C-alpha positions in Angstrom: 29.7 4.6 2.7 25.9 4.0 2.6 25.6 6.6 -0.4 28.2 4.6 -2.3 26.5 1.4 -1.8 23.2 2.9 -2.8 24.8 4.7 -5.9 26.4 1.2 -6.8 22.9 -0.6 -6.5 21.2 2.2 -8.6 24.0 2.3 -11.2 23.9 -1.5 -12.0 20.2 -1.6 -12.3 20.1 1.2 -15.4 20.9 -1.4 -18.0 18.7 -3.8 -16.7 16.0 -1.4 -16.9 16.9 -0.3 -20.7 16.3 -4.1 -21.5 13.2 -4.7 -19.6 10.9 -1.9 -18.4 9.3 -4.1 -15.8 12.1 -4.1 -13.6 12.0 -0.3 -13.8 8.6 -0.6 -12.3 9.9 -2.6 -9.6 12.8 -0.1 -8.7 10.1 2.6 -9.1 7.9 1.0 -6.3 11.1 0.0 -4.1 12.1 4.0 -4.2 8.8 5.3 -3.7 8.1 2.9 -0.6 11.0 2.4 1.1 12.7 5.8 -0.1 16.4 4.7 0.2 17.7 7.9 0.0 16.3 9.0 3.4 18.6 6.1 5.1 21.7 7.7 3.8 23.5 11.0 4.8 25.7 12.1 2.3 25.0 13.3 -1.3 22.2 11.3 -1.9 20.2 12.2 0.7 17.0 13.7 0.0 17.7 13.2 -3.8 14.5 12.6 -5.8 15.4 9.4 -7.2 12.1 8.3 -8.0 11.4 11.0 -10.7 14.4 10.1 -12.7 13.6 6.4 -12.6 10.4 7.0 -13.7 11.6 8.9 -16.9 14.3 6.0 -17.4 11.4 3.7 -17.2 9.0 5.7 -19.3 11.9 5.8 -22.1 12.6 2.2 -22.0 8.9 1.3 -22.0 8.2 3.3 -25.3 10.9 1.5 -27.3 10.0 -1.9 -25.7 7.2 -4.4 -26.9 5.3 -4.1 -23.6 2.1 -3.2 -23.5 1.6 0.9 -23.6 -2.3 1.0 -22.7 -3.7 -0.2 -19.2 -5.9 -3.0 -19.2 -9.6 -2.2 -19.1 -11.1 -2.6 -15.6 -13.5 -0.7 -13.1 -10.3 0.1 -11.2 -8.6 1.4 -14.2 -11.4 3.5 -15.1 -11.8 5.0 -11.6 -8.0 5.6 -11.3 -8.3 7.9 -14.4 -11.7 9.8 -13.5 -10.5 10.3 -9.8 -7.1 11.7 -11.3 -9.0 14.0 -13.7 -11.3 15.2 -10.7 -8.5 15.6 -8.7 -7.0 17.8 -11.2 -10.2 19.8 -11.5 -10.5 20.5 -8.0 -6.8 21.4 -7.6 -7.6 24.1 -10.3 -10.2 25.5 -8.2 -8.5 25.0 -5.0 -8.9 27.5 -2.3 -5.0 27.7 -2.0 -3.8 26.7 -5.5 -0.1 26.9 -4.7 -0.5 24.9 -1.5 -2.6 22.0 -3.4 -0.6 21.8 -6.3 2.5 20.1 -4.3 0.3 17.3 -3.0 -1.6 17.1 -6.4 2.0 16.7 -8.1 2.7 13.7 -5.8 -0.6 12.2 -6.2 -0.4 12.1 -10.0 2.7 10.4 -9.7 1.4 7.6 -7.6 -1.7 7.3 -9.7 0.8 7.1 -12.9 2.6 4.5 -11.1 -0.7 2.4 -9.7 -1.6 2.6 -14.0 1.9 1.3 -14.7 1.7 -1.4 -12.2 -1.7 -2.6 -13.5 -0.3 -2.7 -17.0 3.2 -4.3 -16.6 2.2 -7.2 -14.1 0.5 -9.3 -16.4 2.1 -12.7 -15.6 2.2 -14.5 -12.5 6.0 -14.0 -12.2 5.5 -10.0 -12.3 2.7 -10.2 -9.8 5.1 -12.3 -7.5 7.8 -9.9 -8.0 5.4 -6.8 -7.3 4.4 -8.4 -4.3 7.8 -9.4 -3.0 9.2 -5.5 -3.7 6.4 -3.9 -2.0 6.9 -6.4 1.1 10.4 -6.1 1.3 10.3 -2.3 1.0 7.7 -1.6 3.8 8.9 -4.8 5.6 12.2 -3.5 6.3 10.7 -0.6 8.5 8.5 -3.6 10.2 12.0 -5.5 11.0 13.8 -2.4 12.0 11.1 -0.8 14.0 10.3 -4.0 15.9 13.9 -4.4 16.8 14.2 -0.7 17.6 11.3 -1.5 20.1 12.6 -4.6 21.8 16.2 -2.9 22.3 14.6 0.3 24.2 12.1 -1.7 25.7 9.2 0.4 23.9 10.2 3.5 25.8 10.4 5.4 22.2 7.7 5.8 19.3 8.9 4.2 16.1 8.3 6.5 13.2 8.8 6.2 9.4 11.6 7.7 7.3 11.5 11.5 7.3 9.7 13.7 4.6 7.9 10.8 3.5 3.8 10.0 3.5 4.5 7.4 6.5 7.0 9.6 8.4 4.2 10.1 11.3 4.1 7.0 13.6 0.2 6.8 13.1 0.9 6.6 9.6 3.6 4.0 9.9 1.5 1.9 12.2 -1.2 1.9 9.6 1.2 1.0 6.4 2.8 -2.0 8.5 -0.6 -3.3 9.5 -1.9 -3.1 5.8 1.7 -5.2 4.5 1.3 -8.0 7.0 -1.2 -10.3 5.1 0.9 -9.9 2.2 4.0 -11.0 4.0 1.8 -14.0 5.2 0.8 -14.8 1.8 4.4 -15.0 1.1 5.3 -17.2 3.8 2.7 -19.7 2.7 3.7 -19.6 -0.9 7.4 -20.1 -0.4 9.2 -23.6 -0.9 12.1 -23.0 1.0 12.0 -23.5 4.6 14.5 -20.6 5.6 12.1 -18.1 3.6 9.4 -19.2 5.5 10.9 -18.9 8.6 12.3 -15.8 8.0 9.0 -14.2 6.6 7.5 -15.5 10.0 10.0 -13.7 12.0 9.6 -10.6 10.0 5.8 -10.7 10.9 6.5 -10.9 14.7 8.8 -8.1 14.3 6.4 -5.9 12.3 3.6 -6.6 14.9 6.0 -5.3 17.7 6.7 -2.3 15.4 3.0 -1.7 15.0 2.9 -1.7 18.8 6.1 0.5 19.1 4.3 3.3 17.1 2.2 4.0 20.0 -0.8 4.2 17.5 -4.3 3.7 18.8 -5.8 3.6 15.3 -3.1 1.1 14.2 -3.7 -0.9 17.0 -7.6 -1.1 16.4 -6.8 -1.8 13.0 -4.7 -4.7 13.8 -7.2 -6.3 15.9 -10.1 -5.9 13.4 -7.6 -7.2 10.5 -6.9 -10.3 13.2 -10.5 -11.1 13.2 -11.1 -10.8 9.3 -7.7 -12.8 9.0 -9.0 -15.6 10.9 -12.2 -15.8 8.7 -10.6 -15.6 5.4 -7.2 -17.5 5.9 -6.7 -21.1 5.0 -3.0 -21.1 6.0 -3.2 -22.4 9.6 -3.1 -20.6 12.8 0.5 -20.0 13.0 0.5 -16.2 12.5 -2.4 -15.6 14.8 -0.9 -17.9 17.4 2.3 -15.6 16.8 0.0 -12.6 17.3 -1.3 -13.9 20.8 2.2 -14.4 21.9 3.2 -11.0 21.3 -0.2 -9.7 23.0 1.2 -11.8 26.0 4.5 -10.8 26.1 3.4 -7.0 26.0 3.9 -6.2 29.4 8.0 -7.0 29.2 7.7 -5.3 25.9 6.7 -2.0 26.4 6.7 0.6 29.5 3.3 1.4 31.6 3.0 4.5 29.4 2.1 2.4 26.6 -1.1 0.8 28.4 -2.2 4.1 29.7 -2.2 5.4 26.0 -4.1 2.7 24.7 -6.5 2.8 27.6 -8.0 6.1 26.2 -9.3 3.7 23.4 -12.3 2.9 25.6 -12.8 6.5 26.9 -12.4 8.3 23.3 -15.2 10.6 23.8 -13.3 12.3 26.5 -10.0 12.6 24.4 -9.0 15.6 23.3 -7.2 14.2 20.3 -10.7 12.5 19.1 -12.3 15.6 19.5 -9.9 17.6 17.2 -10.7 14.7 14.8 -14.6 15.4 15.0 -13.8 19.0 14.3 -11.6 18.6 11.5 -14.4 16.4 10.0 -17.1 18.9 10.5 -14.7 21.5 8.7 -14.4 19.1 5.8 -18.2 18.4 5.5 -18.6 22.2 5.9 -16.3 22.8 2.8 -17.6 20.0 0.9 -21.3 21.3 1.4 -20.3 24.9 0.2 -18.2 23.9 -2.7 -18.9 21.3 -5.1 -15.1 21.0 -5.9 -14.2 20.8 -2.4 -11.3 22.7 -1.2 -8.1 20.9 -2.6 -5.8 18.8 -1.3 -5.2 19.5 2.1 -7.0 22.8 2.5 -8.4 21.6 6.0 -4.8 22.0 7.1 -4.7 25.8 6.6 -5.9 28.3 9.5 -7.7 30.7 7.3 -9.8 27.6 5.8 -10.8 26.7 9.0 -12.1 30.0 10.0 -13.8 30.6 6.5 -16.2 27.4 7.2 -17.2 27.3 10.5 -20.1 25.6 12.4 -20.9 24.6 16.2 -17.7 22.2 16.9 -15.8 22.7 13.8 -11.9 23.6 13.7 -10.8 27.0 14.6 -7.4 26.5 13.2 -5.9 24.1 10.4 -5.3 20.8 11.1 -5.1 17.5 9.1 -8.6 15.8 8.2 -7.2 12.4 10.3 -9.7 10.4 8.1 -9.3 9.0 4.7 -12.8 9.3 3.9 -13.1 13.1 5.4 -9.9 13.7 3.8 -11.3 13.2 0.5 -14.6 14.7 1.2 -12.9 18.1 1.9 -10.2 18.0 -0.5 -12.6 17.1 -3.4 -16.2 17.5 -2.4 -19.0 14.5 -2.6 -17.9 13.5 -6.2 -14.4 12.9 -5.2 -15.6 11.2 -2.1 -18.0 9.1 -4.3 -15.0 8.3 -7.0 -12.8 7.1 -3.8 -15.4 4.5 -2.4 -16.1 3.2 -5.6 -12.4 2.7 -6.2 -12.1 0.8 -3.0 -15.3 -1.2 -3.6 -13.8 -2.0 -7.5 -10.9 -3.2 -5.7 -12.8 -5.3 -3.4 -14.9 -6.6 -6.4 -11.6 -7.8 -8.4 -10.4 -9.9 -5.4 -14.0 -11.3 -5.0 -14.3 -12.1 -8.8 -10.8 -13.6 -8.6 -11.8 -16.1 -5.6 -14.9 -17.2 -7.5 -13.0 -17.9 -11.0 -10.2 -19.7 -9.6 -12.2 -21.6 -7.0 -11.5 -25.5 -7.4 -8.8 -25.0 -9.9 -5.5 -26.2 -7.8 -3.0 -24.1 -10.8 -4.6 -21.0 -9.6 -4.3 -22.0 -5.9 -1.6 -19.1 -5.4 -4.1 -16.5 -7.0 -6.6 -17.4 -4.2 -4.3 -17.0 -1.4 -3.2 -13.6 -2.5 -6.7 -12.5 -3.5 -7.6 -13.6 0.3 -4.8 -11.7 1.6 -5.2 -8.5 -0.5 -8.9 -8.4 1.2 -7.5 -8.6 4.4 -5.3 -5.7 3.6 -8.0 -3.6 1.9 -10.0 -4.3 5.5 -6.9 -3.3 7.6 -6.7 0.1 5.4 -10.4 0.9 5.3 -10.5 0.2 9.3 -7.3 2.2 10.1 -7.7 4.9 7.8 -11.0 6.1 9.5 -8.9 7.9 11.8 -5.7 8.7 9.6 -5.0 10.9 6.9 -3.7 8.6 4.2 -6.1 8.5 1.4 -3.2 8.8 -1.5 -1.0 6.5 0.0 1.2 4.8 -2.5 1.6 1.6 -0.9 -2.4 1.0 -0.7 -2.9 2.1 -4.2 -0.2 -0.5 -5.4 -2.3 -3.2 -3.8 -5.2 -1.8 -5.7 -3.5 -2.0 -8.8 -2.5 -5.8 -8.0 -6.1 -6.6 -7.6 -6.6 -5.6 -11.1 -3.4 -7.6 -12.6 -4.3 -10.6 -10.5 -7.9 -10.9 -12.0 -6.6 -10.3 -15.6 -4.1 -13.1 -15.1 -6.1 -15.5 -13.6 -8.9 -15.0 -16.5 -6.2 -15.5 -19.4 -7.7 -18.2 -21.7 -6.4 -21.5 -21.2 -4.2 -23.6 -23.3 -2.8 -27.3 -23.9 0.7 -28.5 -23.6 2.0 -31.2 -25.8 0.5 -34.0 -23.5 -2.8 -32.5 -23.7 -2.7 -31.1 -20.4 -4.6 -27.7 -19.7 -2.1 -25.4 -18.8 -2.7 -21.6 -17.9 -1.5 -19.0 -20.7 1.3 -17.3 -18.3 3.0 -20.8 -18.3 2.8 -21.1 -21.9 6.4 -19.7 -22.6 7.8 -22.3 -19.9 5.9 -25.1 -21.3 7.2 -23.9 -25.2 10.7 -24.2 -23.8 10.4 -27.5 -22.4 8.8 -28.5 -25.6 11.9 -27.0 -27.5 14.2 -28.8 -25.1 12.8 -32.1 -25.6 12.9 -32.1 -29.2 16.8 -30.8 -29.3 17.7 -33.8 -27.1 15.5 -36.4 -29.2 12.8 -37.4 -26.8 
């Protein structure tokens, strides 16, 4: 039955994509982030839906009047440069066939990033991307939070199989990253029941983060909460909600959860943390020996770990467990520099948006979104220091949105028939209103 429902939904969106490629981008984001085919058990299970919808969207885009070139912005340039450098490092990878599979997935993610920057050129489209992103990842937050409550926190919360967020730690970080965007939608929604639903979703998502048993995600949540308190102008309601969840922890999770979280204070005595440090040393050894690094996920391979030894480094392959050392080992110091510049460029976009939209009531929505994207970036950069999630499409979509938002708010202003200053993205609405007034004899 699930397969039939999913198939009906996918078929129904086909003609809409052919008429409006923007809908194809939204569908692509939904399939990429949520992987609905992983939630069914029949003929669609594991089907590569995003490839076919990406092709359909590209065809519709070619024959549409949409812009065909991504807008100029530091993020745009750095995404392209990073993609080119990653292609070079993959060609010279220590194990090219192994690295190629991850290169292929990453290139598709970078293409989606450029597509989002290009297509999200109005307020409505930006809002749509935020909604689809929140609904796609928030599904796992609500589902995971409910699972944690029903099971008393006795089992770990995991993401969908064969995805980047399958691991409990990666899922925890993805949920932390999405919380500020949920709050943005809550504060900007007009309907009371929507705001209430989003507040409930935030509470369940926080519970789901706790239910992942991820110490990195918990630390990221704490840091992000402090930063949220500094950046938010939306009141203390989300912070009070978080405090209530923390106070309710003894009744939500068993003692084993507290035992695991308590090891945060003794990280230097934890075998898991020592393993991370060893992976970081191996990643550094690879980067120091090869200007192109080892290629995607080379540190995961046993023979690579043995070929680049140093005191305290790995004796067998394992994940880098840090977005920074992951990129360093994969693409060398040049790749890491491009990655850090990409993060800085995304932050610059949000800061520039806040500066440009300051004291402009019509751009209040953009100010709120820019602040919440800053909180998301801080959460991802903090939690990512201990997790291998550098090429996560959910985060790169947020990076793309920083560019789209800045370009939308900087569009030149115009005036309506009454002499009022109106942002360009509202011009079609104003024109329709004037046409309606003429036809009605007003």
